[in-house]
N, CA, C and O atoms as a GROMACS GRO file, in nm:
protein
  316
    1UNK      N    1 -15.787  -7.678  17.239
    1UNK     CA    2 -15.840  -7.797  17.152
    1UNK      C    3 -15.700  -7.879  17.157
    1UNK      O    4 -15.586  -7.833  17.147
    2UNK      N    5 -15.748  -8.034  17.179
    2UNK     CA    6 -15.657  -8.127  17.215
    2UNK      C    7 -15.668  -8.248  17.112
    2UNK      O    8 -15.777  -8.291  17.075
    3UNK      N    9 -15.578  -8.286  17.080
    3UNK     CA   10 -15.564  -8.433  17.008
    3UNK      C   11 -15.556  -8.554  17.119
    3UNK      O   12 -15.496  -8.544  17.226
    4UNK      N   13 -15.619  -8.657  17.078
    4UNK     CA   14 -15.615  -8.750  17.191
    4UNK      C   15 -15.515  -8.900  17.114
    4UNK      O   16 -15.545  -8.941  17.002
    5UNK      N   17 -15.457  -8.933  17.157
    5UNK     CA   18 -15.363  -9.070  17.144
    5UNK      C   19 -15.482  -9.179  17.124
    5UNK      O   20 -15.597  -9.175  17.171
    6UNK      N   21 -15.415  -9.287  17.033
    6UNK     CA   22 -15.501  -9.401  17.046
    6UNK      C   23 -15.404  -9.487  16.978
    6UNK      O   24 -15.305  -9.438  16.924
    7UNK      N   25 -15.426  -9.605  16.977
    7UNK     CA   26 -15.313  -9.744  16.952
    7UNK      C   27 -15.315  -9.747  16.778
    7UNK      O   28 -15.227  -9.802  16.712
    8UNK      N   29 -15.426  -9.683  16.725
    8UNK     CA   30 -15.441  -9.747  16.570
    8UNK      C   31 -15.399  -9.598  16.487
    8UNK      O   32 -15.328  -9.629  16.391
    9UNK      N   33 -15.416  -9.470  16.493
    9UNK     CA   34 -15.371  -9.379  16.411
    9UNK      C   35 -15.247  -9.361  16.365
    9UNK      O   36 -15.171  -9.300  16.440
   10UNK      N   37 -15.208  -9.395  16.267
   10UNK     CA   38 -15.064  -9.385  16.214
   10UNK      C   39 -14.990  -9.248  16.281
   10UNK      O   40 -15.058  -9.147  16.301
   11UNK      N   41 -14.867  -9.249  16.310
   11UNK     CA   42 -14.800  -9.122  16.354
   11UNK      C   43 -14.792  -9.023  16.227
   11UNK      O   44 -14.816  -8.904  16.242
   12UNK      N   45 -14.769  -9.061  16.141
   12UNK     CA   46 -14.773  -8.960  16.016
   12UNK      C   47 -14.901  -8.909  15.978
   12UNK      O   48 -14.907  -8.799  15.924
   13UNK      N   49 -15.026  -8.992  16.004
   13UNK     CA   50 -15.151  -8.921  15.994
   13UNK      C   51 -15.173  -8.800  16.081
   13UNK      O   52 -15.241  -8.700  16.060
   14UNK      N   53 -15.100  -8.834  16.184
   14UNK     CA   54 -15.109  -8.702  16.321
   14UNK      C   55 -15.038  -8.596  16.247
   14UNK      O   56 -15.094  -8.494  16.206
   15UNK      N   57 -14.901  -8.628  16.230
   15UNK     CA   58 -14.858  -8.512  16.159
   15UNK      C   59 -14.927  -8.428  16.055
   15UNK      O   60 -14.944  -8.307  16.064
   16UNK      N   61 -14.961  -8.498  15.963
   16UNK     CA   62 -15.029  -8.453  15.867
   16UNK      C   63 -15.138  -8.364  15.916
   16UNK      O   64 -15.140  -8.253  15.862
   17UNK      N   65 -15.214  -8.384  15.992
   17UNK     CA   66 -15.335  -8.326  16.029
   17UNK      C   67 -15.266  -8.210  16.114
   17UNK      O   68 -15.323  -8.102  16.094
   18UNK      N   69 -15.175  -8.202  16.190
   18UNK     CA   70 -15.132  -8.120  16.245
   18UNK      C   71 -15.078  -7.993  16.145
   18UNK      O   72 -15.108  -7.878  16.176
   19UNK      N   73 -15.003  -8.018  16.032
   19UNK     CA   74 -14.960  -7.963  15.914
   19UNK      C   75 -15.058  -7.916  15.879
   19UNK      O   76 -15.066  -7.797  15.911
   20UNK      N   77 -15.154  -7.959  15.817
   20UNK     CA   78 -15.280  -7.916  15.713
   20UNK      C   79 -15.384  -7.844  15.792
   20UNK      O   80 -15.428  -7.738  15.750
   21UNK      N   81 -15.426  -7.895  15.902
   21UNK     CA   82 -15.515  -7.820  15.964
   21UNK      C   83 -15.484  -7.718  16.055
   21UNK      O   84 -15.561  -7.622  16.063
   22UNK      N   85 -15.346  -7.723  16.152
   22UNK     CA   86 -15.312  -7.645  16.240
   22UNK      C   87 -15.196  -7.569  16.172
   22UNK      O   88 -15.123  -7.502  16.245
   23UNK      N   89 -15.175  -7.573  16.059
   23UNK     CA   90 -15.025  -7.480  15.980
   23UNK      C   91 -14.924  -7.483  16.108
   23UNK      O   92 -14.895  -7.387  16.180
   24UNK      N   93 -14.878  -7.618  16.118
   24UNK     CA   94 -14.750  -7.642  16.194
   24UNK      C   95 -14.660  -7.693  16.081
   24UNK      O   96 -14.690  -7.783  16.003
   25UNK      N   97 -14.542  -7.621  16.084
   25UNK     CA   98 -14.404  -7.687  16.029
   25UNK      C   99 -14.398  -7.823  16.056
   25UNK      O  100 -14.446  -7.874  16.157
   26UNK      N  101 -14.334  -7.889  15.959
   26UNK     CA  102 -14.282  -8.035  15.985
   26UNK      C  103 -14.222  -8.052  16.098
   26UNK      O  104 -14.287  -8.130  16.168
   27UNK      N  105 -14.123  -8.014  16.149
   27UNK     CA  106 -14.096  -8.018  16.296
   27UNK      C  107 -14.146  -7.991  16.422
   27UNK      O  108 -14.102  -8.046  16.523
   28UNK      N  109 -14.226  -7.918  16.421
   28UNK     CA  110 -14.324  -7.883  16.485
   28UNK      C  111 -14.420  -7.940  16.526
   28UNK      O  112 -14.455  -7.948  16.644
   29UNK      N  113 -14.493  -8.005  16.394
   29UNK     CA  114 -14.601  -8.114  16.397
   29UNK      C  115 -14.524  -8.231  16.476
   29UNK      O  116 -14.571  -8.269  16.583
   30UNK      N  117 -14.410  -8.286  16.429
   30UNK     CA  118 -14.352  -8.394  16.465
   30UNK      C  119 -14.334  -8.404  16.623
   30UNK      O  120 -14.358  -8.501  16.694
   31UNK      N  121 -14.278  -8.260  16.666
   31UNK     CA  122 -14.274  -8.286  16.828
   31UNK      C  123 -14.399  -8.294  16.874
   31UNK      O  124 -14.403  -8.389  16.953
   32UNK      N  125 -14.510  -8.240  16.864
   32UNK     CA  126 -14.646  -8.224  16.905
   32UNK      C  127 -14.686  -8.366  16.872
   32UNK      O  128 -14.749  -8.416  16.966
   33UNK      N  129 -14.673  -8.434  16.786
   33UNK     CA  130 -14.738  -8.536  16.761
   33UNK      C  131 -14.677  -8.638  16.879
   33UNK      O  132 -14.750  -8.692  16.960
   34UNK      N  133 -14.511  -8.658  16.876
   34UNK     CA  134 -14.456  -8.736  16.996
   34UNK      C  135 -14.524  -8.712  17.131
   34UNK      O  136 -14.564  -8.796  17.212
   35UNK      N  137 -14.529  -8.561  17.139
   35UNK     CA  138 -14.568  -8.554  17.297
   35UNK      C  139 -14.733  -8.598  17.315
   35UNK      O  140 -14.782  -8.621  17.426
   36UNK      N  141 -14.796  -8.603  17.210
   36UNK     CA  142 -14.962  -8.665  17.213
   36UNK      C  143 -14.920  -8.807  17.226
   36UNK      O  144 -14.965  -8.860  17.328
   37UNK      N  145 -14.833  -8.894  17.140
   37UNK     CA  146 -14.818  -9.026  17.161
   37UNK      C  147 -14.736  -9.062  17.319
   37UNK      O  148 -14.749  -9.170  17.378
   38UNK      N  149 -14.669  -8.970  17.358
   38UNK     CA  150 -14.601  -8.999  17.506
   38UNK      C  151 -14.702  -8.956  17.615
   38UNK      O  152 -14.679  -9.015  17.721
   39UNK      N  153 -14.785  -8.888  17.620
   39UNK     CA  154 -14.844  -8.799  17.718
   39UNK      C  155 -15.023  -8.856  17.716
   39UNK      O  156 -15.105  -8.862  17.807
   40UNK      N  157 -15.033  -8.889  17.572
   40UNK     CA  158 -15.189  -8.962  17.554
   40UNK      C  159 -15.278  -8.818  17.514
   40UNK      O  160 -15.391  -8.827  17.466
   41UNK      N  161 -15.232  -8.725  17.534
   41UNK     CA  162 -15.331  -8.610  17.461
   41UNK      C  163 -15.204  -8.480  17.473
   41UNK      O  164 -15.116  -8.472  17.559
   42UNK      N  165 -15.226  -8.407  17.381
   42UNK     CA  166 -15.183  -8.282  17.363
   42UNK      C  167 -15.248  -8.169  17.306
   42UNK      O  168 -15.342  -8.192  17.230
   43UNK      N  169 -15.214  -8.046  17.328
   43UNK     CA  170 -15.287  -7.944  17.267
   43UNK      C  171 -15.234  -7.894  17.128
   43UNK      O  172 -15.120  -7.858  17.100
   44UNK      N  173 -15.309  -7.899  17.073
   44UNK     CA  174 -15.303  -7.822  16.896
   44UNK      C  175 -15.309  -7.706  16.881
   44UNK      O  176 -15.218  -7.656  16.814
   45UNK      N  177 -15.407  -7.621  16.931
   45UNK     CA  178 -15.405  -7.501  16.888
   45UNK      C  179 -15.482  -7.420  16.991
   45UNK      O  180 -15.523  -7.483  17.088
   46UNK      N  181 -15.509  -7.294  16.986
   46UNK     CA  182 -15.620  -7.198  17.072
   46UNK      C  183 -15.649  -7.135  16.959
   46UNK      O  184 -15.565  -7.103  16.874
   47UNK      N  185 -15.802  -7.111  16.953
   47UNK     CA  186 -15.861  -7.055  16.844
   47UNK      C  187 -15.989  -6.978  16.909
   47UNK      O  188 -16.026  -7.006  17.024
   48UNK      N  189 -16.050  -6.886  16.836
   48UNK     CA  190 -16.209  -6.829  16.891
   48UNK      C  191 -16.263  -6.963  16.868
   48UNK      O  192 -16.219  -7.058  16.803
   49UNK      N  193 -16.399  -6.941  16.957
   49UNK     CA  194 -16.465  -7.086  16.955
   49UNK      C  195 -16.538  -7.152  16.817
   49UNK      O  196 -16.552  -7.270  16.783
   50UNK      N  197 -16.575  -7.032  16.756
   50UNK     CA  198 -16.613  -7.084  16.615
   50UNK      C  199 -16.494  -7.144  16.530
   50UNK      O  200 -16.536  -7.243  16.470
   51UNK      N  201 -16.400  -7.126  16.511
   51UNK     CA  202 -16.288  -7.146  16.462
   51UNK      C  203 -16.241  -7.303  16.496
   51UNK      O  204 -16.215  -7.395  16.417
   52UNK      N  205 -16.240  -7.299  16.639
   52UNK     CA  206 -16.232  -7.434  16.706
   52UNK      C  207 -16.296  -7.535  16.667
   52UNK      O  208 -16.260  -7.647  16.633
   53UNK      N  209 -16.396  -7.486  16.674
   53UNK     CA  210 -16.537  -7.584  16.617
   53UNK      C  211 -16.534  -7.639  16.467
   53UNK      O  212 -16.591  -7.743  16.433
   54UNK      N  213 -16.484  -7.583  16.410
   54UNK     CA  214 -16.479  -7.585  16.274
   54UNK      C  215 -16.332  -7.695  16.241
   54UNK      O  216 -16.321  -7.775  16.148
   55UNK      N  217 -16.248  -7.670  16.332
   55UNK     CA  218 -16.132  -7.719  16.331
   55UNK      C  219 -16.132  -7.867  16.361
   55UNK      O  220 -16.083  -7.957  16.294
   56UNK      N  221 -16.211  -7.878  16.499
   56UNK     CA  222 -16.233  -8.003  16.536
   56UNK      C  223 -16.320  -8.097  16.432
   56UNK      O  224 -16.299  -8.217  16.412
   57UNK      N  225 -16.423  -8.018  16.372
   57UNK     CA  226 -16.500  -8.109  16.282
   57UNK      C  227 -16.420  -8.153  16.176
   57UNK      O  228 -16.429  -8.266  16.128
   58UNK      N  229 -16.324  -8.050  16.129
   58UNK     CA  230 -16.244  -8.100  16.001
   58UNK      C  231 -16.182  -8.208  16.013
   58UNK      O  232 -16.186  -8.304  15.936
   59UNK      N  233 -16.105  -8.192  16.134
   59UNK     CA  234 -16.011  -8.328  16.209
   59UNK      C  235 -16.072  -8.466  16.218
   59UNK      O  236 -16.011  -8.572  16.209
   60UNK      N  237 -16.213  -8.444  16.238
   60UNK     CA  238 -16.273  -8.584  16.282
   60UNK      C  239 -16.309  -8.610  16.153
   60UNK      O  240 -16.306  -8.732  16.133
   61UNK      N  241 -16.349  -8.534  16.038
   61UNK     CA  242 -16.411  -8.580  15.942
   61UNK      C  243 -16.286  -8.631  15.832
   61UNK      O  244 -16.299  -8.713  15.741
   62UNK      N  245 -16.182  -8.565  15.863
   62UNK     CA  246 -16.067  -8.643  15.794
   62UNK      C  247 -15.985  -8.767  15.847
   62UNK      O  248 -15.895  -8.824  15.785
   63UNK      N  249 -16.033  -8.798  15.973
   63UNK     CA  250 -16.005  -8.907  16.052
   63UNK      C  251 -16.084  -9.026  15.977
   63UNK      O  252 -16.041  -9.129  15.925
   64UNK      N  253 -16.221  -8.971  15.992
   64UNK     CA  254 -16.334  -9.090  15.931
   64UNK      C  255 -16.299  -9.151  15.759
   64UNK      O  256 -16.298  -9.263  15.706
   65UNK      N  257 -16.272  -9.002  15.709
   65UNK     CA  258 -16.239  -9.044  15.552
   65UNK      C  259 -16.120  -9.139  15.527
   65UNK      O  260 -16.102  -9.209  15.428
   66UNK      N  261 -16.041  -9.128  15.638
   66UNK     CA  262 -15.870  -9.226  15.636
   66UNK      C  263 -15.913  -9.344  15.707
   66UNK      O  264 -15.848  -9.448  15.715
   67UNK      N  265 -16.050  -9.318  15.767
   67UNK     CA  266 -16.071  -9.490  15.836
   67UNK      C  267 -15.967  -9.463  15.991
   67UNK      O  268 -15.949  -9.570  16.051
   68UNK      N  269 -15.924  -9.383  16.036
   68UNK     CA  270 -15.883  -9.382  16.146
   68UNK      C  271 -15.948  -9.294  16.279
   68UNK      O  272 -15.999  -9.182  16.271
   69UNK      N  273 -15.933  -9.382  16.414
   69UNK     CA  274 -16.019  -9.316  16.520
   69UNK      C  275 -15.948  -9.212  16.591
   69UNK      O  276 -15.970  -9.204  16.712
   70UNK      N  277 -15.866  -9.130  16.537
   70UNK     CA  278 -15.816  -9.005  16.568
   70UNK      C  279 -15.917  -8.925  16.629
   70UNK      O  280 -16.020  -8.900  16.566
   71UNK      N  281 -15.895  -8.876  16.763
   71UNK     CA  282 -15.994  -8.786  16.836
   71UNK      C  283 -15.953  -8.652  16.839
   71UNK      O  284 -15.831  -8.635  16.837
   72UNK      N  285 -16.040  -8.531  16.844
   72UNK     CA  286 -15.970  -8.378  16.860
   72UNK      C  287 -16.102  -8.343  16.935
   72UNK      O  288 -16.217  -8.365  16.896
   73UNK      N  289 -16.064  -8.289  17.040
   73UNK     CA  290 -16.167  -8.228  17.158
   73UNK      C  291 -16.156  -8.089  17.170
   73UNK      O  292 -16.043  -8.040  17.168
   74UNK      N  293 -16.264  -8.012  17.184
   74UNK     CA  294 -16.242  -7.904  17.197
   74UNK      C  295 -16.270  -7.842  17.377
   74UNK      O  296 -16.368  -7.867  17.448
   75UNK      N  297 -16.166  -7.770  17.405
   75UNK     CA  298 -16.151  -7.778  17.572
   75UNK      C  299 -16.155  -7.628  17.600
   75UNK      O  300 -16.066  -7.555  17.559
   76UNK      N  301 -16.269  -7.578  17.678
   76UNK     CA  302 -16.292  -7.450  17.697
   76UNK      C  303 -16.240  -7.408  17.813
   76UNK      O  304 -16.240  -7.478  17.914
   77UNK      N  305 -16.185  -7.274  17.808
   77UNK     CA  306 -16.112  -7.230  17.906
   77UNK      C  307 -16.210  -7.163  18.016
   77UNK      O  308 -16.306  -7.100  17.975
   78UNK      N  309 -16.190  -7.175  18.132
   78UNK     CA  310 -16.318  -7.143  18.235
   78UNK      C  311 -16.270  -6.992  18.252
   78UNK      O  312 -16.151  -6.964  18.237
   79UNK      N  313 -16.366  -6.894  18.285
   79UNK     CA  314 -16.366  -6.807  18.317
   79UNK      C  315 -16.328  -6.741  18.437
   79UNK      O  316 -16.341  -6.619  18.447
   0.00000   0.00000   0.00000
C-alpha cells in the first residue's frame, strides 16, 4: 500500500494519517512523510488484502472529511 504525494495535503496531515491509520511512531511517520514528499510516492505498510483495502478506504475517507486530495493506493504483489 502506497501514499501518493500531492501539492495540497499538509505534511502534518500525512504524518497524522501514518500515526493513526498505520500505527507509526511520530519519528517514523515523519521520515515516511518526507520520503513521500521527496519521491512522490512511498510505502506505508504491507497487510493482508482485506486489511489493506480497509486501510485504503479509511485514509481516503479521512482525506475527504478534511477536504484534502491525499491518495492511498493498494499495490498487489505479483505471485
